[in-house]
N, C-alpha and C positions, 0 to 999 in steps of 0.2 A: 621660375622667373619672378622678379619682384614686381610689385604693383607700381603704378605711376606715383602713388604717394611716397613709396620708398625711394623712387628715383628723385623726387623733389627734395627729400631729406638728404640724399647723397649730394645733390647740388649745393645745398646750404652748407655742407661740411667741407666743400672744396676750399683749399687754402687760398687760391687766387680770388675766389668770390669773397671769402671772409676778409682777406686783406683789403680788397676794394671797398667793402662795406665799412671797415674801420677807417679807411682814409676819408670816405664820404662823411662819416660821423665827426671826424676831427675837423674837417673843413666847415661843417655846419656849426660846430662849437666855436670856431674862430670868428664866425659872423657875430655871434653873441658877445664875444670878447671885444670885437671892434665896436659894436654898438654901445658897449659899456662906457666908451669914451665920451659919450654925450652926457653922462650923468655925473654929478659931483661925487667926490670921495669924502666920506664922513668918517671921522675917527673919534673915539671916546677913550680918554686916558684917565687912569686913576692910580693913586698910590696911598698907602697907609703905613704907619709905623709908630714907634715910640722913641721919645728923646728925653733924656734926663741926666742929671749929674750924680744922683744918688741911686745906686742899684736897688736898694730896698723899695723905693717908690717908683721904679721905672715903669711898671705895668699898671699904674693908676691913671684915672681919667685925665688929670691935668697934663700928663706927659704924652698924650696921644697927639699925633699929627696926621693929617690927611690932606689930600688935594684931589680935585676932580677937574678935568678939562675936556673941552670938546673943540673939534676943529673941522672945517669944511673947506675943501678945495674944489673949485669948479673951473672947467676950461672956458675962458672968456675969448681969447684971441688966438685961436688955433689956425686961422686962415684956411679953412677947408681940409685940414689934416685928417680930422676924424671921419669926415665924409669920404675922403679918398681911401682911408683904411677900410671902411665898410664896403666901398665899391670893389676894392682889391680882394677882400675876403669873399664877397659874393661871386666874383669872377673865378676865384680858386675853387669855390664850391661847385660852380657850373662845370668847370673842367673835371673835377672829381666825379660829378654825376655822369658826365659823358663817358669817362673811363669805366665807371661801374657798369653802365649799360652795355658797353662794348664787351666787358669781361663776362657779364651774364650771357649775352648773346653768343659769344664764342664758346662758353661752357655748354650751353644748350646745343649748339651745333656739334660739338665733340661728342656729347652724350647721344645725340640722335644718330650720328655716324657710327658710333660703337654699337648701339642697339640694332641698327640696320645690318651691320657686319655680323653681329651675333645671330641675327635671324636668317642669315644666309644670302642676303641680297647686298648689292653694292650701293653705297650712297651716291646720290646724284649731285654733282657739283653744280653750282650756279652758272659756271662758265661753259659747261658741257652743252654741245649742240644736240637737239633732239635726234633720235635714230633716223627719222625720215630725211633729215638734212645731211646726215653723214653717209647715207646709202646703206645703213644697217637694216636689220630686220625689225619689224614692228613688234612690240610686246604689250602686255597688259600694264596697268599702273603699278601692280605689286612687283612685277619683274620676275615672277617665278615660272611663268609659262611663256613660251615664245610661239608666235603664229607663223 
């Protein structure tokens, strides 16, 4: 029988949990992308080369040409567009988080049910009525002995 540490590692390797975790990370990254719209875009451009009419003097200092330029674009009048994109990204993250939590809880329930079945007892569903309410016999908590 594996230890609880081994069971935790097996849960981490489940494809449904791994997929939900990747979707959650992608949604989190989209928040950063959306928040990037608040900041200006800065670009630096440069070029260099040689220009001349005589090939023998082409690579001399007087024939060098170069240029450097900088530019900045900033969102001035976006009319709330960036804020709406951030809100949308956060909402998508919250949805992904809820999906991740549900996936993990379902995985834990499946593993718990499988471990209980492997141990020889039947899993108790949440909708099942207690034995006293169904007229059945009373048993212990572990379910391996009946009174």
